[in-house]
C-alpha positions as MATLAB code, in Angstrom:
seq = 'XXXXXXXXXXXXXXXXXXXXXXXXXXXXXXXXXXXXXXXXXXXXXXXXXXXXXXXXXXXXXXXXXXXXXXXXXXXXXXXXXXXXXXXXXXXXXXXXXXXXXXXXXXXXXXXXXXXXXXXXXXXXXXXXXXXXXXXXXXXXXXXXXXXXXXXXXXXXXXXXXXXXX';
ca = [
      92.785  -51.692  -28.357;
      93.752  -50.909  -24.766;
      91.629  -47.760  -24.904;
      88.668  -49.797  -26.152;
      88.941  -52.263  -23.249;
      89.109  -49.424  -20.719;
      86.132  -47.721  -22.322;
      84.091  -50.927  -22.260;
      84.892  -51.591  -18.604;
      83.675  -48.110  -17.816;
      80.493  -48.453  -19.849;
      79.385  -51.953  -18.861;
      78.515  -51.122  -15.232;
      76.643  -47.982  -16.337;
      74.671  -49.925  -18.928;
      73.578  -52.421  -16.294;
      72.041  -49.794  -14.003;
      68.278  -49.591  -14.155;
      66.457  -46.337  -14.689;
      65.597  -44.654  -11.335;
      61.882  -44.762  -12.131;
      62.033  -48.567  -12.230;
      63.133  -48.629   -8.613;
      60.365  -46.283   -7.481;
      57.662  -48.110   -9.426;
      58.846  -51.530   -8.266;
      58.933  -50.350   -4.635;
      55.440  -48.880   -4.648;
      53.855  -51.783   -6.528;
      55.456  -54.299   -4.176;
      54.326  -52.373   -1.093;
      50.792  -51.702   -2.298;
      50.288  -55.271   -3.471;
      51.385  -56.609   -0.087;
      49.219  -54.135    1.868;
      45.668  -54.561    0.623;
      43.294  -51.811    1.665;
      39.658  -52.260    2.698;
      38.675  -48.573    2.758;
      37.049  -47.929   -0.672;
      38.810  -44.550   -0.939;
      42.198  -46.253   -0.617;
      41.616  -49.314   -2.799;
      44.091  -49.569   -5.616;
      45.454  -52.077   -8.071;
      49.227  -52.262   -8.117;
      49.471  -48.741   -6.602;
      47.016  -47.147   -9.049;
      43.696  -45.918   -7.685;
      40.488  -45.262   -9.608;
      41.201  -41.542   -9.975;
      44.592  -42.165  -11.609;
      43.053  -44.803  -13.899;
      40.310  -42.366  -14.923;
      42.870  -39.625  -15.610;
      44.975  -41.986  -17.698;
      41.970  -43.278  -19.646;
      40.940  -39.691  -20.446;
      44.450  -38.820  -21.633;
      44.957  -42.067  -23.597;
      41.611  -43.473  -24.783;
      43.300  -45.390  -27.614;
      44.726  -47.920  -25.121;
      41.241  -49.102  -24.081;
      42.174  -49.583  -20.444;
      39.466  -51.069  -18.208;
      36.912  -48.767  -16.615;
      37.251  -50.267  -13.152;
      40.370  -50.502  -11.052;
      39.636  -54.124  -10.164;
      40.182  -55.092  -13.817;
      43.567  -53.393  -14.148;
      46.533  -55.623  -14.972;
      50.034  -55.298  -13.564;
      51.400  -54.127  -16.946;
      48.652  -51.511  -17.277;
      49.301  -50.217  -13.754;
      52.989  -49.954  -14.552;
      52.184  -47.968  -17.715;
      50.008  -45.575  -15.697;
      52.722  -45.090  -13.077;
      55.263  -44.281  -15.790;
      52.793  -41.726  -17.175;
      52.468  -40.002  -13.794;
      56.224  -40.167  -13.209;
      56.889  -38.395  -16.507;
      54.015  -35.914  -16.490;
      54.555  -34.721  -12.945;
      58.332  -34.396  -13.360;
      59.390  -36.878  -10.691;
      62.718  -37.428  -12.451;
      63.505  -33.728  -11.926;
      63.499  -33.924   -8.129;
      66.875  -33.129   -6.609;
      66.419  -34.891   -3.265;
      65.418  -38.547   -2.986;
      63.839  -37.873    0.413;
      61.441  -35.351   -1.105;
      60.858  -37.502   -4.171;
      59.968  -40.507   -2.032;
      57.541  -38.564    0.141;
      55.816  -36.796   -2.762;
      55.650  -40.039   -4.801;
      54.011  -41.802   -1.847;
      51.530  -38.956   -1.419;
      50.725  -39.033   -5.135;
      49.864  -42.715   -4.822;
      47.670  -42.257   -1.733;
      46.013  -38.876   -2.189;
      43.690  -37.406   -4.740;
      45.509  -35.141   -7.154;
      43.531  -32.140   -5.880;
      44.499  -32.853   -2.260;
      48.114  -33.437   -3.261;
      48.186  -30.140   -5.156;
      46.868  -28.323   -2.072;
      49.298  -30.073    0.297;
      52.382  -29.375   -1.841;
      51.384  -25.747   -2.396;
      50.708  -25.224    1.302;
      54.082  -26.769    2.098;
      55.922  -24.565   -0.404;
      53.996  -21.495    0.783;
      54.872  -22.175    4.420;
      58.519  -23.109    3.775;
      59.217  -19.987    1.694;
      56.814  -17.776    3.675;
      54.844  -16.882    0.530;
      51.514  -15.062    0.821;
      48.161  -16.833    0.522;
      47.892  -15.952   -3.176;
      50.825  -18.148   -4.146;
      50.035  -21.093   -6.409;
      52.211  -23.357   -8.543;
      50.452  -26.393  -10.014;
      51.748  -29.685   -8.664;
      54.287  -31.151  -11.077;
      54.924  -27.843  -12.811;
      58.464  -26.657  -13.417;
      57.891  -23.969  -10.784;
      56.754  -26.348   -8.035;
      59.592  -28.798   -8.692;
      62.168  -25.990   -8.728;
      60.841  -24.631   -5.450;
      61.083  -28.080   -3.845;
      64.579  -28.463   -5.285;
      65.484  -25.024   -3.965;
      65.346  -26.185   -0.382;
      68.731  -26.424    1.279;
      69.773  -30.041    1.949;
      69.867  -29.378    5.682;
      66.228  -28.217    5.493;
      64.813  -31.351    3.853;
      63.737  -32.725    7.260;
      61.958  -29.402    7.795;
      60.047  -30.073    4.564;
      58.789  -33.359    6.019;
      57.694  -31.600    9.200;
      55.890  -28.859    7.272;
      54.289  -31.378    4.944;
      52.932  -33.373    7.873;
      51.548  -30.153    9.404;
      49.747  -29.058    6.245;
      48.639  -32.567    5.277;
      46.997  -33.606    8.543;
];
């Protein structure tokens, strides 16, 4: 019985922790909802822009999501964000600093621009030649981002800002 009580006291706190994705999705939805954009290219609903909605609708037509971002509900936006989290391997990131930056870029950039920015960053950090390419969210791109030494994570931010702007 004593072993059971010890085991339960160890498990209860773990069971009460939320999944890391919940934190990231809650943070971005809260921020994006509070900071309404007026630029049509940046307009989103609960951190989901029209491009992400279109991609999700193409991948999951059976859900009959709305065609226009203005008609998206909170629950639908959350479902889309979970889809992007899973399909672009955000849970595989080793460093929260990199995860946070890339997640924010994914929300605010087109997927094509994000793919270019991440590849340029990886290419510059590792000094790869111009022919290097690893699709954003692929095992290769995530492993290369995870391969950065912890002391070099700030360097990643600097490189990313150089290649992004």
